[in-house]
Structure formats: C-alpha cells, structure tokens
N, C-alpha and C positions, 0 to 999 in steps of 0.2 A: 465651727464657724467663728468662735471667739478668737481662735489663734490667727485666722486670716484677717479678721477685722481689727486686730490690735486692741481689743476691748471695746467693741462697738457700743456696749451698753453704757459706756462712760462718755459717749458723745464724740467718738473719733471713728474714722474709717480709713484704714491703712495710713494712719498718722495725719490725715487731713481733717482740719476743723474749719467750720464756717460759721460766721455770724448770722447767716441767713436762717438758722434754726431758731424759731421763736420759743419763748419760754414755755407756753402751754404745750407745745409739741415735745419739748425736752422732758416736761413732767409726765406726759403721756408715755414717752419712750422709757423713762425710768420705771413707770408702773408696769409696762410690758416686760421689761427686763426682769423686774422683781417677780412677776408672776411666772415668767419662764423659769427663773431660777428655782422657784418653789416647786413647779411641776417637774423640773429635771431632778430636783433632790428627792421628790416623792417617787419618781420612776426609778432612781438609783436605789432607794431603800427597798422598793418592791423587788427589783431584780436581784439585789444582794441578800434578800431575805430568805431565799430557798437554799437549803444545804442538803446535799445528798445524805439520806439517813443510812450511814454506813453500818451502824450497829444492827439495824433492822434488816438490811440487805444481807449481811453476813449470816445472821441467824436464819433467815429464810433460805438462803443458799445451802447452808449446812443441813437444815432439816429436809430440804428437797433431795439432797445427796443421800441422807440417811434413809428416807422413804424409798428412793430408787434402789439402794443397795439391798434393803429388805426384800423388795419385790423381785430383784434378780436372783437373790439367794433362794427365795421361796420357790421360784419357778424352776431353778436348777434341781433343787431337792425333790420337787414333785416329778420332774422328768426322770430322775434317777431312783425313784422310790422302789422300783422293781429290781434294780440291780443290787448285787450283794455288797453292802458296805460293812465289812467285817472288822475294821479297825478304825481308831481315831484318825489315823493318817488318811484313810479313804474318805472319811467324813469331811476333814479339812479340805481335801482336794476337791470334793464335790461342792463345797461352799465357795472356795476362792478361785477355782479355775474358770477360764472362759468368761471372765467379767467383761461386760461391754462398757469400756471406759468412755467411749464417745456418747453413749446414751446417758451415762452418769453426768457428763459435762453438759449435755443439753438440759437436763433437769436442774442441775445446780445453778447454771447460768440463768435459767428462767427465774429461779427463786431469788437470785442475787440482783439481777437487773430489772425484773418486772414485778414479781409478786411482793417482795419485801418492801420496796419504795411505794408501790401502788397501794398496798393495804395499809401502810402507815399513814399516807395521805388521806385515805378513805376514813380511817378511824378518827383521825384528827378532825375531819370535816363533820362527822357525826357528833363528836363531842362539842364542837363549836355551835352547831345548829340546834342540837337537842341537849343542852347542858343539864337541865333539871332532872333529877332521878324520880320521875313520876311514872306511873303505870302506862299512860299513853305513849310517853317518850320511849319507854322500854319496848313496848310492842312495835312501835314504828321502827326502831333501830333493828330489831330482829327481822322485820318484814323487809326493810330496805337491804339488809345484808343478803337476803335470799334472792330478791328480784333484781338487784343491781350488781352486787359483788359476785354472787355465784355464777350467773351466766357470763359475766365479763371474764372471770378467771378461766372458765372452760373454753371460751372463745379464743382467749389469748394463748393458752397453753397448747391447744390444738394447732393454732397457726404457727406458733414458735417451733413445735416439733416438726411439722411438715416443711417449714422453711429450712431447717437444718438438714432434713432428709432430701431436699430438692424436689419435693412433691406437692408444691402449692396448687398444682392443677387438680390434685385429688382431695383438696381440703373440703369442697362442698359435700363430696360423698362421705368423707370422714365425719362431718357435722351430722349429716342425715343418719348415719349408722350408729354413732356413739355418743353424740352430744346430749341428746335428750335422756337416754338411760343413765348417763353419768350425772347429769343435773338432778334427776329425780332421786338417784342414790345419795347424792350430796345433801338434798333436802332432809332425808331421813337421818343423816349424821349431824349436819351443821345446825339445824333448827334447835335441837336440845342443847348443843354445845354453845351456840350463840346466846340462848336464853340464860344458861348458867353464867356465861361470861358477862353479860350486861347487868344481870340482876344480883348475882351472888359475889362474883369475884371483884375485889377492889380495883380501882383504876390503874394503880401502879403494877398490878399483877396480871392485867388482862393480856398483854403481849405474850408473856410466858405461858399462860394458860392456853391461848389460841395456838401457840407454837407447838405445844405438846400434841394438840389435836391435829396439827398439820402433818405430823409424822405419818399417822394413819391415812390422812387424805392424800399425801404425796405418794404413798404406797399404792393407793387406788388409781391415781392419775397415771403413775408410771406404768402400772399394769395395763391400763387402757391404751396408753400411747404405744405399747409394744405389740398390740394386736395387728 
C-alpha cells in the first residue's frame, strides 16, 4: 500500500496534501505508521528467521537410504539362503541385484523432507523449553520424545509410503495392522537410546548419536513398509 499511497505515512495520498488534517490527527497517524512499521519489521524478522536445515535433512535422508538398503539386502539374502551361493560373484549378485530404487527413493525423501527438518525443530523446541540439565527435565524430555515424536514419526512415514504407492485408501488398515506393533517396538529401542542421548551425550554430539541409532530404526521402518 505504501507504493500506491506515495508514502502515506508521511502525510500524502497519491501526491495530494490537505491543510484540513489537524495536528493531533497527524501525530496519531505518525504513531500508527510507526507501530505498523515495527510490526511489519517484527513479522519480517519472524518470516526470515526460519532456514531449511539442509545439513540435518541430508543426514536424515542418507541414513534413511542406508537403513533401507540394509533392509533390502537382508531380505534378499534371506530369500536366497537356501540357494547355492558358491562364489563371491554369486554373493555380490544376491546383494546388489533386483534393488528397489523407488522404495529407496521413498525412504530417503521421507528422511530429507520430513524427518530431518521435523526432528531438528523438535529437539530445538525441547532445548528451548527445558534448558536446565535437571533430572525432571531429563525425564520429561524422554517421555515427550516417546509420546509425541514417536507416534508422529510412525503416522507420517506410513502416510508418506502409502501416498507414494497410491494406496491412501488402505492407510487406516495399515495403521491398524502395523502402527501399534511398530510403536511398541520403537519404545523398547528409543527409550534407552533417548535416555543416553539426553543424559550422557553432550549437546553438540546428540544429533550424531541419534543419527547412528536411526540407521537401525530406518531398517525397521523400511522392513515394516515393505510388508
């Protein structure tokens, strides 16, 4: 609107000035313009404050790809366990043949676009709201990680997988069949991992520590998605 008004906050409207504006009204107008400028500046700062966490996204995408690759190779080796693998060439063929690259892309894009940025924002939020390294804060972080982040991750990855497969109509049945067992299995893995992460691992190393745990978890998720 400032471009249209020719700088209306300075007492002009499309270049027209009038002596009919009283001084009190001018003062009120200046105050309004000043407050608008402050609010616009604050809004601009808030909007420009978020930056896509590319490092965390790339890390999560790479680890999701690693976990999916391990899951695919393990499944192929299990299927071919009874066949005769007599040479190293046969073993290499069993490992690298028939790789489902679309499945790998599904999991890596989930890690890059959703899990990496989402978990980064989540841990930032926890550190802001519970900054003191006390026992109650530690226990609350572990609890929130399981009851908020865990179900959210499972819900999102199931929906993402079914969206790629064009099977969103089957999503409720997928939730009923696999969501709760996956969540309970995740509790057994992530509760001790989260406890170590928040209590023992220093802040600067937490992302790396959780990322190493994510390789195993991505393997479990990828195996569940392929059922």
